[in-house]
N, C-alpha and C positions, 0 to 999 in steps of 0.2 A: 589920764585917764581915757577912754574910748566909752563913747555915750550910744547907750541902745535907747529905742522905743519900742514899749510894748502896747499896741491899741487891744483895748478889752471891753465888749458890750453887754456883759452879763457877769453880776458878781458871783455866781459860783464858778463859772469858768476862770475868774481869775483867781479866786480862792485855791482852786484847786492846783495852780502853777506856782503856789508860794515856795514848795521846795526848789524849783527851777530859779525864781526869781532871786531867793536869798543865795545860792550857789553864784548866781552872776553877778551879783552886787559885790562880791569879794573882789571882781577884777574888773568891772565895769560900773559906769553911771549909767541908773537904769530909769528912766521917766514912763509912768502909766498913764497912755491916753485914754479915758473914760468919758465919751459923749453922751447926753442925754438921751436915753432910750425914745425910739420912736413908734409909734405904732401905726403907722401907713402901711400900704402894700409895700413888699421886699424891693421893688423897683423904684418908688418915690423915695423908701428910706436909704436906699444905696446913693440917691443922688445928694441927699443931706450930707450923710457922712463923708462922702467924697470932699465936699465943701468945706465941713467944718476941721477935716483932719489935713486939708489943706491949709487952710488958715492957722491952724494950730503949729504946723511945720515952719511958718514964716519966722525967719530970726534964728532958726534953732539949727546947728548942725551936725545931727545925727551920724553916726559911723554905719548905722544898720536900723533897719526895723524888723522886728519880730514878732511872727503871726502864728497864729495855732488855728489848724483844723480847717473846717469847712462850709462853716455857717457864712451866709451872704455877705454879712457885715464886712467881712474881712477882705473882700474882693475890691471894694473901693479904697480901701487902706493901701492896697499892695499897689491899684491901677495909679495912685497919686505917688507913691514912693517912688516907682518905676521911672515914671515922667520927670521926678525931681533927680532921678539919678542917683538914688540911696539904696545900696544893697539890702536884700529881702533876704532873710533867713524862716524857711517855712518849717513848721511841726506837724506831722500827722501827714504829709504828701503819698501819695501813689496809692491808698486805699480805694476801694470800691464800695459802694453803697447804693442809694438808690435817689427817685425824683430828680432835683434841681444841685444836689449837692454833688455828685459826680462831675458837672460842667464845671462848678465853682471852684471844687478842688482841682482839676486838672489845669484851669486858667491860671490860679494861683501859682500851680507848679511852674508854668511855663514863665510866670514873670519873675519867678523868685531865682536866688543865686545860690542858695545853700538850703539842704535839705534833710530833715531828719524824721526817718519812717518808724514807725511802730512795730513792724515784723519784717520777715524775711522776703515775703512774697512781695510786699510793697516797694521793699528796697530793689527787687529785680525787676519789677514794672517801672519803676522812674528811669531805670537805665535803658529800659527796652525803650521808652519814651523818648531817650537822645540825651538825657542827663548824664554829664561825664560822672563815672564814678569816682574821681576824686572830689567830687562836692555833693555826695549823698551817702548818708550813714544809715545803719538799722540801730536806733537810739532805743526803741520800745516805747512803749505809751506813759507819759508821765503822770495821765489821770491815774493809771494802774498803779504806779509807784506811789502817788499818794493814798490812793486807798488802802496800799498794804502796809502803810506805817500809821494809819490811824486806830488808836487805841480802842480795843474792842470793848463795847458798853452795850448792855440789853436796854430796846428802848421800848420793846412792846413785851405783854406778857401774852402767851397763848398762840396760838397759829393766825396767820395772817398773808394775804396777798400784797405782794408791792408792786402798783401800777405806775408804770411811767410812760406814758402814750402821748405823742404829738399829732394833733391833726392833719392831714394830707387830702389832696385832690384825690378824686374818685376812690374814696375810702370811707366806708360808713361806721364812725366810732361806736353807732348803737349796737353792730354786731358783736364788738367788745362788753359793752355795759350788759346785755341780755345774759352772758356768762356769767358776770359777775352779780348780778343779782340773786343766782343760787347759792352764793355764798354770804350777800347780806342777810339772808333770809335765814340762815343757820347759825344760831347762837353758839357754836364752836368755832367760828371764823369771824376774822376783823378785815379790813382792807384799807391800807394806807394808798390814797391816789397824791401822786406828785402834779402840780400844775404844769400844764403844757406851754408852748409858745402858740402865737397868734401870725404864723409864717403865712397862713393859707385864709386867714380870716374868719377862722375859727378857734376857739380854746377848750382844750379837756381841762374841766375844773379839778382843782387839787389844790394842796397846800406846798409852803414852799419851806424847805428846811435850810439850815446851816452846812456847809460840805461833809463836816464830820459826823452829823445827826444823820445825813443822807445815807451816808456809807454805812453806817451800824444799822439803818432801817434796812438797807438793802441785805447787809449780811444777816440779819435775823430771819427774813422771812422765807416762810415754807416754799414758796416761789413767787419768781418776778416775773410779772407782763407787762408787753407794750412794745414800744419801739424806739426808744433811747438808747443813743450808742452807749451809754453807761450800763445797759444790759448786756452787752457785749466784752467792753472792755473791764470795767470795774469788779463786776460780777463775777470773771473769770479768775480772777485771784481771790474772791472771797469762797468758790465754789457752791454760790447760790444757784439753784435749777432756774433755766429762764425759758420762758416762752415768747419767742420773738414774734411779733404781729405785721403781717402786711409786708408794702412795698417799701418803707421807708429806709430799712436798712438789708433791702433784699440781695445784695452781693457782697456783703462782707464776709470778711476769712471768721468764719465761727468756732469758738472754743469748743469743748466738748459737751459742757453742762449747757448749750442754747440749742433748744428746737426751733425749728422755723414754719411758721404755718400762716395761710392767707388771713386777711381778715373777715372769717367767717365763724359764726357763732360754733357750729357743731364743731370745725376743726380746732379752735381754740379750746373749748370745753374738752376735748379729747387728750390736747396737749398738755392741759394742766393736770389732769388726771394721772398720765404717764410721770409727769415730771414731779407730782407728790411722792412717787415711789421712789425715786432715784437719789443716789447720795453722791455727792461729786468732791474730790480733791482740787485743791487749786490748780488752774491751768497757767501755763507759762507762753502760752500764743502770742500774747503782748508784752 
């Protein structure tokens, strides 16, 4: 039986890949590599991940390393696997977004051997980048597939905004918070905040939920606001109105339920008011 290694640095990301991992284990031996989470800068953490992954691979003979997405932690895993001559399978290549993610994603693409895209636009982009058509497939988003199969459950009563925002450089999250104050001061509204990452040294405070609860909170929201990729992918299959804020996902392929605005108080407020008046069916972009 061939052996696969799947590196994962975040529990939610790992949980959303359970459908894939269950299917793979029918035909492969699959090991999960979960290094200790680092709180240093992206540059320092990347060096750590490269070293610990290289040590982890000693004495193991994997037939491939499977990596998902464009998180900066994935690049050191792929770099080490490439130097060791281990074939690399990349999920979600060919997308465009913002900040550092594009560089990381495209670097992973050129180091990888097999590619599974989330949409046809990305599929064609990888071929245009020189990837052999025989090594790239439009497979759709596994995150969307996971969201579609989560059993619907009502998590909150009444109207609420679902906020999933990650702080980035050259963007002031207080612009978003000024808008949210309007709803916090209204007794008819609640706000569900999801904790952000610390990639740029700042963290947007919020709660962490198990993946199935996260999906149902997103499903039941009157409007989702922020810059998480889940507001583009998972929300598309749930039909949740979305206000995508700022530059973090600025070049993503957007489903019909997403309105994109700069991280500016007036623009965010107007977009939320607009989206609260809309109803969407599920979108199959991903």
